[in-house]
C-alpha positions in Angstrom: -94.7 -119.4 77.9 -91.6 -118.6 80.0 -91.7 -114.9 80.7 -88.8 -113.4 82.5 -89.2 -112.6 86.2 -87.6 -109.2 86.9 -84.2 -109.8 88.5 -83.4 -108.3 91.9 -79.7 -107.4 92.5 -78.3 -106.5 95.9 -74.9 -105.0 96.5 -73.5 -103.2 99.5 -77.0 -102.9 101.0 -78.5 -101.5 97.8 -81.3 -103.2 95.9 -81.8 -102.8 92.2 -84.8 -104.3 90.5 -83.7 -105.0 86.9 -81.2 -102.2 87.6 -84.1 -99.9 87.0 -83.0 -99.7 83.3 -86.5 -100.2 82.0 -88.1 -97.3 83.9 -87.4 -94.8 81.1 -87.1 -97.1 78.1 -90.6 -96.4 76.8 -89.6 -92.9 75.8 -86.8 -94.4 73.6 -89.3 -96.4 71.5 -92.1 -94.6 69.6 -95.2 -96.7 69.0 -95.7 -98.0 65.5 -97.9 -95.5 63.7 -100.1 -96.3 60.7 -98.3 -97.0 57.4 -96.3 -94.4 55.6 -96.7 -96.0 52.2 -97.7 -94.2 49.1 -101.4 -93.6 48.7 -102.6 -94.1 45.1 -100.4 -94.5 42.0 -103.1 -93.2 39.6 -103.6 -89.7 38.3 -106.9 -89.4 40.2 -105.2 -89.5 43.6 -106.8 -86.3 45.0 -110.3 -87.0 43.9 -110.1 -90.6 45.0 -108.7 -89.6 48.4 -111.5 -87.0 48.8 -114.1 -89.6 48.0 -112.6 -92.0 50.6 -112.6 -89.3 53.2 -116.2 -88.5 52.6 -117.2 -92.2 52.5 -115.4 -92.7 55.8 -117.7 -90.3 57.4 -121.1 -90.8 55.7 -121.4 -94.3 54.4 -118.5 -96.2 55.8 -120.4 -99.4 56.7 -121.7 -99.9 53.2 -118.4 -99.1 51.7 -116.5 -101.4 54.0 -118.8 -104.3 53.3 -118.3 -103.7 49.6 -114.6 -103.6 49.8 -114.3 -106.7 52.0 -116.3 -108.6 49.4 -113.8 -107.5 46.7 -110.9 -109.0 48.7 -112.1 -112.4 47.5 -112.4 -111.3 43.8 -110.8 -113.5 41.2 -109.3 -110.3 39.8 -105.9 -109.3 41.3 -106.6 -105.7 40.3 -109.9 -105.7 42.2 -108.1 -107.3 45.2 -105.4 -104.6 45.1 -107.9 -101.8 44.9 -109.9 -103.2 47.8 -106.9 -103.8 50.0 -105.5 -100.4 49.2 -108.7 -98.6 50.1 -109.2 -100.7 53.2 -105.8 -99.8 54.5 -106.5 -96.1 53.8 -109.9 -96.2 55.6 -108.1 -97.9 58.6 -105.2 -95.5 58.4 -107.1 -92.2 58.3 -110.1 -93.1 60.5 -109.3 -95.0 63.7 -113.0 -95.7 64.3 -113.0 -97.7 61.0 -110.5 -100.2 62.3 -112.9 -102.2 64.4 -115.7 -101.9 61.8 -113.4 -103.3 59.1 -112.4 -106.3 61.3 -116.0 -107.0 62.2 -117.0 -107.0 58.6 -114.7 -110.0 58.1 -111.7 -108.4 56.5 -109.0 -110.0 58.6 -108.8 -113.5 57.1 -108.9 -112.5 53.4 -106.3 -109.8 54.1 -104.0 -112.5 55.7 -104.5 -114.6 52.5 -103.3 -111.6 50.5 -100.1 -111.5 52.5 -99.2 -114.9 51.1 -99.7 -113.7 47.5 -96.7 -114.0 45.1 -97.7 -110.6 43.7 -95.5 -108.2 45.6 -97.7 -105.1 45.5 -100.8 -107.2 46.6 -98.7 -108.6 49.4 -97.6 -105.2 50.5 -101.2 -103.9 50.6 -102.3 -106.9 52.6 -99.5 -106.4 55.1 -100.1 -102.7 55.4 -103.9 -103.1 55.9 -103.3 -105.7 58.7 -100.8 -103.3 60.3 -103.4 -100.5 60.3 -106.1 -102.8 61.7 -103.7 -103.9 64.4 -103.5 -100.4 65.7 -106.8 -101.1 67.3 -106.1 -103.0 70.5 -109.3 -104.9 70.2 -108.2 -106.3 66.8 -104.8 -107.7 67.9 -106.1 -111.0 69.3 -108.4 -111.6 66.3 -105.5 -111.0 63.9 -103.1 -113.3 65.8 -105.8 -116.0 66.2 -106.6 -115.9 62.4 -103.0 -117.0 61.7 -101.3 -113.8 60.7 -97.9 -114.4 62.3 -96.4 -116.8 59.8 -97.6 -114.9 56.7 -96.2 -111.7 58.2 -92.9 -113.5 58.8 -92.8 -114.6 55.2 -93.4 -111.0 54.1 -90.6 -109.9 56.4 -88.4 -112.3 54.4 -89.5 -111.9 50.8 -91.5 -108.6 50.6 -90.7 -105.2 49.3 -88.8 -102.8 51.5 -92.1 -101.2 52.6 -93.7 -104.7 53.2 -90.8 -105.7 55.4 -91.0 -102.5 57.5 -94.8 -102.8 57.9 -94.5 -106.5 58.7 -92.0 -105.7 61.4 -94.4 -103.1 62.8 -97.4 -105.4 62.6 -95.4 -108.1 64.4 -94.5 -105.6 67.1 -98.2 -104.9 67.6 -99.0 -108.6 67.9 -96.0 -109.1 70.3 -97.8 -106.9 72.8 -100.0 -109.9 73.4 -98.0 -112.0 75.9 -99.1 -115.3 74.3 -97.8 -114.1 70.9 -94.3 -113.3 72.0 -93.1 -117.0 72.0 -95.2 -117.8 68.9 -93.5 -115.0 66.9 -90.0 -116.0 68.2 -90.6 -119.7 67.2 -91.9 -118.6 63.7 -88.4 -117.5 62.6 -89.1 -113.8 62.9 -86.1 -112.9 65.0 -83.2 -113.6 62.5 -85.2 -111.6 59.9 -85.6 -108.7 62.3 -81.9 -108.8 63.1 -81.2 -108.6 59.4 -83.6 -105.7 59.0 -81.9 -103.9 61.9 -78.5 -104.5 60.4 -79.3 -103.8 56.7 -82.6 -101.9 56.5 -83.2 -98.1 56.1 -83.7 -95.9 59.1 -87.4 -96.7 59.5 -86.7 -100.4 59.1 -84.0 -100.2 61.8 -86.3 -98.4 64.1 -89.2 -100.8 63.7 -86.9 -103.8 63.9 -85.3 -102.6 67.2 -88.7 -101.8 68.7 -90.1 -105.3 67.8 -86.9 -107.0 69.1 -87.2 -105.0 72.4 -90.7 -106.3 72.8 -89.9 -109.9 71.9 -86.8 -110.1 74.0 -88.8 -109.6 77.2 -89.1 -113.4 77.0 -86.0 -115.4 77.9 -86.1 -117.9 75.0 -86.3 -115.0 72.5 -83.3 -113.4 74.1 -81.3 -116.6 73.4 -82.7 -116.7 69.8 -81.7 -113.1 69.2 -78.2 -113.7 70.5 -77.8 -116.8 68.4 -79.0 -114.8 65.4 -76.2 -112.4 65.8 -78.1 -109.4 67.3 -75.3 -108.2 69.5 -73.0 -107.1 66.6 -75.4 -104.7 64.9 -76.5 -103.3 68.3 -73.0 -102.5 69.2 -72.2 -101.0 65.8 -75.3 -98.7 66.0 -74.4 -97.7 69.6 -70.9 -96.8 68.4 -72.3 -94.5 65.8 -73.5 -91.5 67.8 -75.0 -89.9 64.8 -77.2 -92.9 63.9 -80.2 -91.8 65.9 -80.3 -95.4 67.0 -78.1 -95.3 70.1 -80.8 -95.2 72.7 -82.9 -97.9 71.1 -80.0 -100.2 70.5 -78.8 -99.7 74.1 -82.1 -100.6 75.6 -82.3 -103.8 73.5 -78.8 -104.7 74.5 -79.7 -104.1 78.1 -82.3 -106.9 77.9 -79.8 -109.3 76.3 -77.2 -109.0 79.1 -79.7 -110.3 81.6 -78.7 -113.8 80.4 -75.3 -115.3 80.4 -75.2 -115.8 76.7 -75.8 -112.1 76.2 -73.0 -111.1 78.5 -70.6 -113.4 76.8 -71.7 -112.0 73.3 -71.2 -108.4 74.5 -67.7 -109.1 75.5 -66.9 -111.2 72.4 -68.2 -108.4 70.1 -66.1 -105.8 71.9 -69.0 -104.0 73.4 -67.3 -102.9 76.6 -65.3 -100.0 75.0 -68.5 -98.8 73.4 -70.4 -98.7 76.7 -67.5 -97.0 78.4 -67.5 -94.4 75.7 -71.2 -93.8 76.2 -70.7 -93.3 79.9 -68.1 -90.6 79.0 -69.6 -88.7 76.0 -73.3 -89.9 75.7 -76.4 -88.0 76.6 -77.6 -88.3 80.2 -80.0 -91.1 79.3 -77.2 -92.9 77.3 -74.8 -92.5 80.2 -77.4 -94.0 82.6 -78.2 -97.0 80.4 -74.6 -97.7 79.7 -73.7 -97.6 83.4 -76.6 -99.9 84.2 -75.6 -102.4 81.5 -72.0 -102.4 82.7 -73.2 -102.9 86.3 -75.3 -105.9 85.2 -72.3 -107.3 83.3 -70.0 -106.9 86.3 -72.4 -108.0 89.0 -71.3 -111.6 89.3 -68.1 -111.7 87.2 -64.6 -110.8 88.5 -63.3 -111.4 85.0 -65.7 -108.9 83.4 -64.9 -106.3 86.1 -61.3 -106.6 85.2 -62.0 -106.0 81.5 -64.2 -103.0 82.3 -61.6 -101.5 84.6 -58.8 -102.0 82.1 -60.9 -100.1 79.5 -60.7 -97.0 81.7 -64.2 -97.0 83.0 -63.5 -95.6 86.4 -62.8 -91.9 85.5 -66.0 -91.4 83.5 -68.0 -93.3 86.1 -66.6 -91.0 88.8 -67.7 -88.0 86.7 -71.1 -89.5 86.3 -71.4 -90.2 90.0 -70.9 -86.4 90.5 -73.0 -84.9 87.7 -75.6 -87.5 86.5 -79.2 -88.1 87.4 -79.9 -89.5 90.8 -80.4 -93.0 89.3 -77.2 -92.7 87.2 -75.2 -91.5 90.2 -76.4 -94.5 92.2 -75.5 -97.0 89.5 -72.1 -95.3 88.9 -71.2 -95.4 92.6 -72.1 -99.0 92.9 -70.1 -100.0 89.8 -67.1 -98.0 91.0 -67.2 -99.9 94.3 -67.3 -103.2 92.4 -64.4 -102.2 90.1 -62.2 -101.0 93.0 -62.5 -104.3 94.8 -59.2 -106.3 94.9 -59.0 -108.7 92.0 -56.5 -111.5 92.2 -55.2 -112.9 89.0 -56.3 -116.4 90.0 -59.9 -115.3 90.8 -60.1 -113.5 87.5 -58.8 -116.4 85.5 -61.0 -118.8 87.3 -64.1 -116.6 86.6 -63.5 -116.6 82.9 
C-alpha cells in the first residue's frame, strides 16, 4: 500500500509539516456511533426491548448462540429477527460485541448484506456496523470479506443501509491495509454521491469516510476523478450547512496532490476559500489559509489567481487577530502573494 508521507514545506526559513492542517482535524469529525435505525416495528416494542436488555445482562452467551444459529435459518423472517436482535445487543451493550463475533456471527451477517431483501440487508449492514465499533472485531470483519458487500449496500441499499454502510466502511478504513482495498472496491464514487445527495447524516458519514480513505494517495486521485471537489466546494460555500469544517478538511487532503490543486481551481474553489478566511470561524479561517498556502506554495499562476480574488486584506486581518498557527500561515501566504509576478512567469507556470 502506498501511504502518503507527510510533506514538509519550507518558506522564508519557516518549516511546515503538512502545513499543520491535520493537527485539529479530529475535532471536526465525530466518530461513527452505533446505528440510529428504528428498533422494532412490532407492537411489542417495549416488552421486547426490556427482554433484550435483561438477556444482555443475565444470559447473553446463551441468547447470542441461539441468535447466531438463526442467522442461517431458511426462513427470512427468522433471519431478520435474529439480525435485528443481534444488532441491538451489539448496540446497547459494548461488551457483547466481542462475544457476538466470537460466537461466529460475522460471516452469516456478511451473507445477509448481499440479500436482495432490502430490510434483511439493512439489518445485516447495521449489525456489522455495531460489531465494528469493537476495535478487536475490525480485522475479523475485513478478513471475512465484508468490504465488497458493504460497497454493494452503499450502492443499492435503503437510505439507512447506505448511511450505515458508509459508517462501517469508515471503521474498516481505520485499518491501514483496508484503505486501498476499500478504494479499489468502488466505494469512493458511491461515497461522493452520498456526500452530494444524501441527508445530513449521510453527508457527515460520507465525508468522514472519505477523509480517512484519502490519507492514501491513490484514493485521493480516485476521489478527484469521481468529482469529489465539486460537492466539497458547494458545502463549504453554504455556511449554514454544518458541513463547512468537514468539507474543508477533506479538501485540504486533496490539494496535497497536483490533480487536487487543479480541480480546486477548475471548480472555482479559490473565492470560497478567500471568503472563509474573511468570514469563517477561527478554525475555518485557519484551514482555508492553510489550504491556500498549500495551493500557492509552488505555483506563481495560482498565487496570481488568489491575489486577484482579493485574498490579501482578509489575510492581513487574520495575521493580526487569528490563532498563533493561523497568524503564521497568513503571514507566510501574504509574503508569497506580494512577491513580484511577471506575466511571463505566471503564464509559463499555468
